[in-house]
ZADO-1210 file (C-alpha; in nm, 4 decimals, padded with zeros to 6 digits):
<atoms>
<atom x="14.4699" y="10.9159" z="15.6869" code="MET" pos="1"/>
<atom x="14.4304" y="11.1943" z="15.4368" code="ARG" pos="2"/>
<atom x="14.2619" y="10.9536" z="15.2040" code="PHE" pos="3"/>
<atom x="14.0169" y="10.8580" z="15.4775" code="LEU" pos="4"/>
<atom x="13.9357" y="11.2219" z="15.5539" code="LEU" pos="5"/>
<atom x="13.8878" y="11.3011" z="15.1862" code="ALA" pos="6"/>
<atom x="13.6601" y="10.9988" z="15.1497" code="SER" pos="7"/>
<atom x="13.4487" y="11.1008" z="15.4506" code="VAL" pos="8"/>
<atom x="13.4230" y="11.4583" z="15.3189" code="ALA" pos="9"/>
<atom x="13.3182" y="11.3364" z="14.9760" code="ALA" pos="10"/>
<atom x="13.0622" y="11.0983" z="15.1245" code="ALA" pos="11"/>
<atom x="12.9214" y="11.3780" z="15.3417" code="THR" pos="12"/>
<atom x="12.8893" y="11.6077" z="15.0397" code="MET" pos="13"/>
<atom x="12.7196" y="11.3355" z="14.8351" code="LEU" pos="14"/>
<atom x="12.4778" y="11.2620" z="15.1199" code="ALA" pos="15"/>
<atom x="12.3872" y="11.6330" z="15.1405" code="ALA" pos="16"/>
<atom x="12.3157" y="11.6379" z="14.7680" code="CYS" pos="17"/>
<atom x="12.1022" y="11.3261" z="14.7895" code="ALA" pos="18"/>
<atom x="11.8680" y="11.4581" z="15.0619" code="ARG" pos="19"/>
<atom x="11.5108" y="11.5067" z="14.9534" code="ASN" pos="20"/>
<atom x="11.4715" y="11.8602" z="15.0675" code="GLU" pos="21"/>
<atom x="11.1574" y="12.0359" z="14.9541" code="PRO" pos="22"/>
<atom x="11.2032" y="12.2048" z="14.6225" code="VAL" pos="23"/>
<atom x="11.0396" y="12.5430" z="14.5872" code="GLU" pos="24"/>
<atom x="10.7971" y="12.5677" z="14.2992" code="PRO" pos="25"/>
<atom x="10.9234" y="12.7685" z="14.0056" code="PRO" pos="26"/>
<atom x="10.8237" y="13.1315" z="14.0040" code="VAL" pos="27"/>
<atom x="10.5573" y="13.1853" z="13.7391" code="PRO" pos="28"/>
<atom x="10.6765" y="13.3905" z="13.4452" code="ALA" pos="29"/>
<atom x="10.3577" y="13.5987" z="13.4486" code="VAL" pos="30"/>
<atom x="10.1524" y="13.7173" z="13.7440" code="ASP" pos="31"/>
<atom x="09.8259" y="13.5183" z="13.7224" code="PRO" pos="32"/>
<atom x="09.6206" y="13.8377" z="13.7625" code="SER" pos="33"/>
<atom x="09.8072" y="14.0111" z="13.4803" code="SER" pos="34"/>
<atom x="09.6406" y="14.0587" z="13.1432" code="PRO" pos="35"/>
<atom x="09.9445" y="13.8735" z="13.0049" code="LEU" pos="36"/>
<atom x="09.8277" y="13.5563" z="13.1840" code="ALA" pos="37"/>
<atom x="09.5860" y="13.3500" z="12.9774" code="ALA" pos="38"/>
<atom x="09.2988" y="13.3282" z="13.2299" code="PRO" pos="39"/>
<atom x="09.2903" y="13.7035" z="13.2884" code="THR" pos="40"/>
<atom x="09.3341" y="13.7832" z="12.9204" code="TYR" pos="41"/>
<atom x="09.0528" y="13.5451" z="12.8245" code="LEU" pos="42"/>
<atom x="08.8182" y="13.6955" z="13.0835" code="THR" pos="43"/>
<atom x="08.8939" y="14.0535" z="12.9773" code="MET" pos="44"/>
<atom x="08.8707" y="13.9778" z="12.6041" code="ALA" pos="45"/>
<atom x="08.5430" y="13.7873" z="12.6477" code="ALA" pos="46"/>
<atom x="08.3943" y="14.0766" z="12.8453" code="SER" pos="47"/>
<atom x="08.5032" y="14.3251" z="12.5798" code="GLY" pos="48"/>
<atom x="08.3478" y="14.1171" z="12.3035" code="ASP" pos="49"/>
<atom x="08.0247" y="14.0789" z="12.5019" code="GLN" pos="50"/>
<atom x="08.0072" y="14.4548" z="12.5561" code="PHE" pos="51"/>
<atom x="08.0568" y="14.5192" z="12.1856" code="GLU" pos="52"/>
<atom x="07.7885" y="14.2667" z="12.0937" code="ILE" pos="53"/>
<atom x="07.5294" y="14.3700" z="12.3527" code="GLN" pos="54"/>
<atom x="07.5772" y="14.7449" z="12.3104" code="SER" pos="55"/>
<atom x="07.5584" y="14.7043" z="11.9328" code="SER" pos="56"/>
<atom x="07.2358" y="14.5033" z="11.9588" code="GLN" pos="57"/>
<atom x="07.1003" y="14.7970" z="12.1571" code="LEU" pos="58"/>
<atom x="07.2239" y="15.0375" z="11.8886" code="ALA" pos="59"/>
<atom x="07.0382" y="14.8421" z="11.6208" code="LEU" pos="60"/>
<atom x="06.7197" y="14.9194" z="11.8130" code="GLN" pos="61"/>
<atom x="06.7905" y="15.2773" z="11.9230" code="ARG" pos="62"/>
<atom x="07.0403" y="15.4463" z="11.6902" code="ALA" pos="63"/>
<atom x="06.8960" y="15.6997" z="11.4494" code="THR" pos="64"/>
<atom x="07.1999" y="15.7315" z="11.2230" code="ASN" pos="65"/>
<atom x="07.1956" y="15.4643" z="10.9469" code="PRO" pos="66"/>
<atom x="07.5785" y="15.4532" z="10.9276" code="ALA" pos="67"/>
<atom x="07.5920" y="15.3915" z="11.3021" code="LEU" pos="68"/>
<atom x="07.3463" y="15.1021" z="11.2693" code="ARG" pos="69"/>
<atom x="07.5625" y="14.9511" z="10.9924" code="GLN" pos="70"/>
<atom x="07.8665" y="14.9905" z="11.2178" code="PHE" pos="71"/>
<atom x="07.6785" y="14.8179" z="11.5019" code="ALA" pos="72"/>
<atom x="07.5928" y="14.5232" z="11.2766" code="GLN" pos="73"/>
<atom x="07.9586" y="14.4939" z="11.1738" code="MET" pos="74"/>
<atom x="08.0632" y="14.4888" z="11.5414" code="LEU" pos="75"/>
<atom x="07.8165" y="14.2122" z="11.6234" code="ILE" pos="76"/>
<atom x="07.9529" y="13.9989" z="11.3403" code="THR" pos="77"/>
<atom x="08.3234" y="14.0716" z="11.3994" code="ASP" pos="78"/>
<atom x="08.3193" y="14.0401" z="11.7791" code="HIS" pos="79"/>
<atom x="08.1131" y="13.7192" z="11.7633" code="SER" pos="80"/>
<atom x="08.3783" y="13.5753" z="11.5293" code="ASN" pos="81"/>
<atom x="08.6638" y="13.7014" z="11.7486" code="MET" pos="82"/>
<atom x="08.5055" y="13.5394" z="12.0557" code="SER" pos="83"/>
<atom x="08.4665" y="13.2083" z="11.8740" code="ALA" pos="84"/>
<atom x="08.8308" y="13.2149" z="11.7573" code="GLN" pos="85"/>
<atom x="08.9556" y="13.3023" z="12.1054" code="LEU" pos="86"/>
<atom x="08.7542" y="13.0266" z="12.2732" code="MET" pos="87"/>
<atom x="08.8650" y="12.7701" z="12.0142" code="ALA" pos="88"/>
<atom x="09.2303" y="12.8685" z="12.0656" code="ALA" pos="89"/>
<atom x="09.1894" y="12.8427" z="12.4434" code="ALA" pos="90"/>
<atom x="09.0377" y="12.4956" z="12.4186" code="GLN" pos="91"/>
<atom x="09.3102" y="12.3926" z="12.1747" code="GLY" pos="92"/>
<atom x="09.5683" y="12.5028" z="12.4312" code="ALA" pos="93"/>
<atom x="09.4000" y="12.2928" z="12.7009" code="GLY" pos="94"/>
<atom x="09.2426" y="12.5891" z="12.8810" code="LEU" pos="95"/>
<atom x="08.8836" y="12.6191" z="12.9938" code="THR" pos="96"/>
<atom x="08.7431" y="12.9359" z="12.8412" code="PRO" pos="97"/>
<atom x="08.5414" y="13.1557" z="13.0745" code="PRO" pos="98"/>
<atom x="08.1678" y="13.1862" z="13.0178" code="PRO" pos="99"/>
<atom x="08.0807" y="13.5001" z="12.8228" code="PRO" pos="100"/>
<atom x="08.0095" y="13.7639" z="13.0857" code="ALA" pos="101"/>
<atom x="08.0447" y="14.1375" z="13.1265" code="LEU" pos="102"/>
<atom x="08.2947" y="14.2781" z="13.3743" code="SER" pos="103"/>
<atom x="08.1601" y="14.5288" z="13.6283" code="ALA" pos="104"/>
<atom x="08.3026" y="14.8116" z="13.4167" code="GLU" pos="105"/>
<atom x="08.1417" y="14.6883" z="13.0951" code="HIS" pos="106"/>
<atom x="07.8104" y="14.6237" z="13.2719" code="ALA" pos="107"/>
<atom x="07.8098" y="14.9834" z="13.4004" code="ALA" pos="108"/>
<atom x="07.8870" y="15.1156" z="13.0514" code="MET" pos="109"/>
<atom x="07.5993" y="14.9124" z="12.9075" code="LEU" pos="110"/>
<atom x="07.3616" y="15.0421" z="13.1759" code="GLN" pos="111"/>
<atom x="07.4601" y="15.3992" z="13.0900" code="GLN" pos="112"/>
<atom x="07.3795" y="15.3341" z="12.7248" code="LEU" pos="113"/>
<atom x="07.0460" y="15.1790" z="12.8140" code="GLN" pos="114"/>
<atom x="06.9599" y="15.4886" z="13.0196" code="ALA" pos="115"/>
<atom x="07.0736" y="15.7393" z="12.7553" code="ALA" pos="116"/>
<atom x="06.7945" y="15.9623" z="12.6246" code="PRO" pos="117"/>
<atom x="06.6932" y="15.8952" z="12.2647" code="ALA" pos="118"/>
<atom x="06.8220" y="16.2364" z="12.1579" code="SER" pos="119"/>
<atom x="07.1769" y="16.1606" z="12.2734" code="SER" pos="120"/>
<atom x="07.1974" y="15.7833" z="12.2249" code="PHE" pos="121"/>
<atom x="07.4015" y="15.7972" z="11.9037" code="ASP" pos="122"/>
<atom x="07.6744" y="16.0104" z="12.0633" code="MET" pos="123"/>
<atom x="07.6713" y="15.8032" z="12.3840" code="ALA" pos="124"/>
<atom x="07.7123" y="15.4827" z="12.1803" code="TYR" pos="125"/>
<atom x="07.9935" y="15.6398" z="11.9763" code="ARG" pos="126"/>
<atom x="08.1781" y="15.7541" z="12.2902" code="ASP" pos="127"/>
<atom x="08.1380" y="15.4124" z="12.4561" code="ALA" pos="128"/>
<atom x="08.2703" y="15.2365" z="12.1442" code="GLN" pos="129"/>
<atom x="08.5757" y="15.4603" z="12.1299" code="ILE" pos="130"/>
<atom x="08.6577" y="15.3892" z="12.4944" code="MET" pos="131"/>
<atom x="08.5915" y="15.0148" z="12.4667" code="ALA" pos="132"/>
<atom x="08.7942" y="14.9793" z="12.1474" code="HIS" pos="133"/>
<atom x="09.0895" y="15.1720" z="12.2911" code="GLN" pos="134"/>
<atom x="09.0896" y="14.9338" z="12.5887" code="GLN" pos="135"/>
<atom x="09.0530" y="14.6276" z="12.3655" code="ALA" pos="136"/>
<atom x="09.3303" y="14.7441" z="12.1345" code="LEU" pos="137"/>
<atom x="09.5713" y="14.7828" z="12.4264" code="THR" pos="138"/>
<atom x="09.4685" y="14.4439" z="12.5700" code="LEU" pos="139"/>
<atom x="09.5186" y="14.2545" z="12.2421" code="HIS" pos="140"/>
<atom x="09.8417" y="14.4362" z="12.1481" code="GLN" pos="141"/>
<atom x="09.9974" y="14.3659" z="12.4874" code="ASN" pos="142"/>
<atom x="09.8958" y="14.0013" z="12.4865" code="TYR" pos="143"/>
<atom x="10.0115" y="13.9512" z="12.1274" code="ALA" pos="144"/>
<atom x="10.3528" y="14.0877" z="12.2270" code="ASN" pos="145"/>
<atom x="10.3991" y="13.9200" z="12.5661" code="GLY" pos="146"/>
<atom x="10.1212" y="13.6768" z="12.6503" code="GLY" pos="147"/>
<atom x="10.1968" y="13.3412" z="12.8042" code="ASP" pos="148"/>
<atom x="10.0139" y="13.1060" z="12.5612" code="VAL" pos="149"/>
<atom x="10.1350" y="13.1048" z="12.1988" code="PRO" pos="150"/>
<atom x="09.7977" y="13.0071" z="12.0467" code="ALA" pos="151"/>
<atom x="09.6275" y="13.2954" z="12.2256" code="LEU" pos="152"/>
<atom x="09.9059" y="13.5338" z="12.1219" code="ARG" pos="153"/>
<atom x="09.8290" y="13.4437" z="11.7605" code="THR" pos="154"/>
<atom x="09.4575" y="13.5146" z="11.8032" code="VAL" pos="155"/>
<atom x="09.5344" y="13.8415" z="11.9849" code="ALA" pos="156"/>
<atom x="09.7607" y="13.9443" z="11.6980" code="GLY" pos="157"/>
<atom x="09.4806" y="13.8700" z="11.4518" code="THR" pos="158"/>
<atom x="09.2382" y="14.0787" z="11.6588" code="ALA" pos="159"/>
<atom x="09.4603" y="14.3893" z="11.6623" code="VAL" pos="160"/>
<atom x="09.3953" y="14.5098" z="11.3037" code="PRO" pos="161"/>
<atom x="09.0223" y="14.4354" z="11.3347" code="ILE" pos="162"/>
<atom x="08.9894" y="14.6367" z="11.6554" code="VAL" pos="163"/>
<atom x="09.2062" y="14.9152" z="11.5108" code="GLN" pos="164"/>
<atom x="08.9801" y="14.9259" z="11.2037" code="GLY" pos="165"/>
<atom x="08.6710" y="14.9547" z="11.4239" code="HIS" pos="166"/>
<atom x="08.8327" y="15.2341" z="11.6241" code="LEU" pos="167"/>
<atom x="08.9304" y="15.4246" z="11.3092" code="ASN" pos="168"/>
<atom x="08.5778" y="15.3869" z="11.1677" code="SER" pos="169"/>
<atom x="08.3961" y="15.5110" z="11.4765" code="ILE" pos="170"/>
<atom x="08.6391" y="15.7979" z="11.5347" code="GLN" pos="171"/>
<atom x="08.5917" y="15.9134" z="11.1761" code="GLY" pos="172"/>
<atom x="08.2143" y="15.8874" z="11.1798" code="MET" pos="173"/>
<atom x="08.0332" y="16.2203" z="11.1643" code="ASN" pos="174"/>
<atom x="07.7294" y="16.2009" z="11.3883" code="LEU" pos="175"/>
<atom x="07.6393" y="16.5672" z="11.3795" code="ALA" pos="176"/>
<atom x="07.2688" y="16.6039" z="11.3145" code="PRO" pos="177"/>
<atom x="07.1841" y="16.7259" z="10.9656" code="PRO" pos="178"/>
<atom x="07.1082" y="17.0950" z="10.9438" code="PRO" pos="179"/>
<atom x="06.7396" y="17.1777" z="10.9647" code="PRO" pos="180"/>
<atom x="06.5729" y="17.2256" z="10.6296" code="PRO" pos="181"/>
<atom x="06.5300" y="17.5851" z="10.5221" code="PRO" pos="182"/>
<atom x="06.1878" y="17.7260" z="10.5950" code="PRO" pos="183"/>
<atom x="05.9393" y="17.6787" z="10.3172" code="ALA" pos="184"/>
<atom x="05.9001" y="17.9873" z="10.1031" code="TYR" pos="185"/>
<atom x="05.5966" y="18.1841" z="10.2052" code="GLN" pos="186"/>
<atom x="05.5223" y="18.4877" z="09.9907" code="PRO" pos="187"/>
<atom x="05.4490" y="18.7848" z="10.2042" code="THR" pos="188"/>
<atom x="05.1085" y="18.9279" z="10.1390" code="PRO" pos="189"/>
<atom x="05.0941" y="19.2652" z="09.9689" code="ALA" pos="190"/>
<atom x="04.9512" y="19.5476" z="10.1737" code="PRO" pos="191"/>
<atom x="04.5781" y="19.5176" z="10.1898" code="GLY" pos="192"/>
<atom x="04.5802" y="19.1434" z="10.0976" code="GLU" pos="193"/>
<atom x="04.4908" y="18.8763" z="10.3397" code="ARG" pos="194"/>
<atom x="04.7592" y="18.6227" z="10.4111" code="GLY" pos="195"/>
</atoms>
């Protein structure tokens, strides 16, 4: 009898294990809206690159400081290359890269630059580049250290020193206007002479 009870208990346990109960999907390792998730990271990085490119194209037209125009040209080249590398890595990882577009924040920053008076454009561009590069540096550092797609982590890690170099350059750039030239020497007329 004990053998029969043990057999029934074992059969009942095996039947419970064999049921096709719904299996809950695994919890994703990264919140899909987190910058550590590939789609969000790609969207944010693409927007940052587009801001750098478009604002720098504007600086080539409006900046008065030659060093600032050289900096703008460097940003266009570097951020175009970074975008291409990021999109290639995304495609290589089987992801569909987002179309290059500005986020609402970057679009507002670009509009502010476009509206800046000529006399203050250089400083406005400098300030916008510092803010944008600080954001980009944090984004790429965080993704390089904890992102969910290895190929994108590699590209993010490659971007970090480039973005840091840009930030160091713009922070160290002196945009103070040159001092006005001294007044031309005008001899004062002697008493009784006409000046």
